[in-house]
C-alpha atoms as one frame of an Amber mdcrd trajectory, in Angstrom:
protein
  76.925  83.205 137.969  78.075  81.128 141.538  74.238  80.178 141.538  74.301
  78.830 138.278  78.163  77.287 138.655  76.633  75.136 141.506  73.601  74.281
 140.057  71.439  76.350 142.502  68.324  78.165 141.450  65.777  80.420 143.225
  62.193  78.580 143.567  58.797  78.826 145.648  58.924  77.029 148.940  56.841
  74.190 148.516  57.275  71.367 151.128  56.374  68.896 149.119  55.859  68.281
 145.493  53.069  70.154 143.726  50.822  68.434 141.365  51.359  68.347 137.528
  49.356  71.408 135.859  48.254  68.789 133.245  46.696  66.345 136.079  43.986
  68.907 136.397  43.232  70.399 132.836  40.765  67.619 131.714  38.915  68.289
 135.297  39.141  72.091 134.778  37.920  71.706 131.125  35.054  69.619 132.289
  33.896  72.252 134.948  34.111  74.934 132.170  31.702  72.975 130.016  29.140
  72.250 132.475  29.393  75.836 133.989  29.455  78.267 130.787  25.907  77.305
 129.616  24.397  77.865 133.039  26.435  81.229 134.098  26.067  82.634 130.559
  22.641  81.823 129.634  19.931  83.897 127.782  17.991  84.915 131.425  21.055
  85.219 133.579  22.047  88.573 134.309  25.892  88.917 134.760  25.336  91.026
 137.964  23.560  88.129 140.079  26.082  85.456 139.186  28.502  85.649 142.424
  31.643  83.686 143.258  32.535  83.519 146.822  35.585  82.079 148.463  38.135
  82.714 151.171  41.899  83.078 151.470  44.306  83.505 154.339  45.959  87.172
 154.618  49.181  87.014 156.735  50.299  89.303 159.075  53.818  87.964 159.508
  55.179  87.626 155.834  57.547  84.847 155.689  59.845  84.565 152.680  58.170
  82.269 149.645  61.224  81.302 147.875  64.543  80.214 148.648  67.652  78.624
 146.684  67.911  74.747 146.113  69.413  72.564 143.560  68.297  72.620 140.142
  65.411  69.965 139.562  64.464  70.028 143.544  60.426  69.341 144.160  60.924
  69.620 147.593  62.009  73.187 148.934  61.914  73.299 152.937  61.794  76.744
 154.787  61.515  77.797 158.161  59.282  80.381 160.143  59.700  82.058 163.397
  55.900  81.070 164.286  52.251  80.459 163.536  50.534  81.561 166.555  47.759
  84.614 165.251  50.242  85.502 162.340  47.077  84.612 159.772  43.224  85.967
 159.411  40.589  84.864 156.659  39.491  87.142 154.171  36.117  86.397 152.220
  36.102  87.767 148.673  33.048  87.891 146.753  32.524  89.222 143.103  29.539
  89.198 140.250  30.382  87.968 136.979  29.702  91.801 135.794  32.927  92.491
 138.490  31.172  94.168 141.014  33.027  93.402 144.353  30.830  92.872 147.430
  32.123  93.966 150.750  35.320  91.794 151.848  34.617  89.999 154.974  37.505
  89.311 157.372  38.143  87.075 160.340  40.043  87.297 163.350  41.091  84.833
 165.523  39.405  85.571 169.248  35.878  85.053 170.469  32.684  86.066 168.588
  32.046  88.219 171.325  35.306  89.008 173.085  37.459  91.849 173.837  38.603
  92.117 169.680  34.929  92.216 168.592  33.701  94.555 171.318  36.657  97.051
 172.008  38.906  96.787 168.381  35.949  96.422 165.962  33.618  99.283 166.372
  37.068 101.960 166.776  38.259 100.688 163.326  38.263 103.246 160.255  37.450
 101.301 157.989  34.502  99.384 159.836  32.124 100.953 157.150  34.123  99.053
 153.834  34.966  95.732 155.824  33.058  93.319 157.637  34.715  92.222 160.859
  34.294  89.087 162.927  35.941  86.750 165.344  36.256  82.777 165.234  37.964
  81.191 167.495  40.806  79.712 164.771  40.319  83.046 162.010  38.543  79.892
 160.105  35.395  80.441 157.834  32.947  78.161 159.460  29.022  77.575 159.449
  28.129  80.514 161.735  30.460  83.174 159.858  28.601  81.812 156.836  25.656
  82.789 158.050  26.868  86.020 159.493  28.218  86.782 155.568  24.900  85.836
 154.097  23.575  88.766 156.287  25.863  90.904 156.503  27.402  91.295 153.138
  25.294  89.169 150.213  21.746  90.571 151.894  22.784  94.030 151.950  24.439
  93.882 148.616  21.324  92.264 146.470  18.812  94.810 148.780  21.164  97.888
 147.264  21.513  96.611 143.832  18.181  94.655 143.078  14.972  95.502 141.645
  12.624  93.325 141.750  13.531  89.530 142.628  16.773  88.746 140.796  17.297
  85.135 140.303  20.884  84.919 141.748  23.603  81.997 141.348  25.839  81.852
 144.126  28.959  79.869 143.366  30.346  78.087 146.236  33.877  75.568 146.369
  33.353  72.102 148.599  34.324  73.650 151.586  32.173  71.954 154.514  31.445
  75.214 156.391  29.558  76.797 152.954  27.446  73.200 153.179  25.650  73.392
 156.384  22.049  72.776 156.707  21.757  76.026 158.630  23.181  77.920 155.570
  21.484  75.926 152.713  18.022  77.035 154.423  19.508  80.774 155.061  20.217
  80.990 151.496  16.869  79.635 150.565
């Protein structure tokens, strides 16, 4: 009642005003209109339609909501530090619901101490692919590793014959290097 009396509400921390959802509806509908016939075509097997993307996973969880005045479009927050608190996880799912092995990228040198000493001893190393990159980001080199260590083994395990594969990727520059295009071909 106190919050209501002084016009405070609990909102997600945004730091900047978010785009109104209506502004992106036309763009999303156009993309769906283009993709739906391709993905659900008569000769397309849903198990070979793969969607891959990355997401950050935070090792240090900070609150995402804070009190603010009703109608506020910006809610500021503070955190203790940014260094080493995040890693990137690449997730891939097929249209039929099959999930490929997660590909987790931690901060460190690709052949450094973490990769050489910690990863081989990880009890989950068979269920998750673990790699290092200086900033814990997906990049062209890690994209090539993802193809070799996640996508190709999945196709070899599941494929009978040569599947017609449709791989959906976003506009991230690491997905579209010349080396990645060549490897995918």
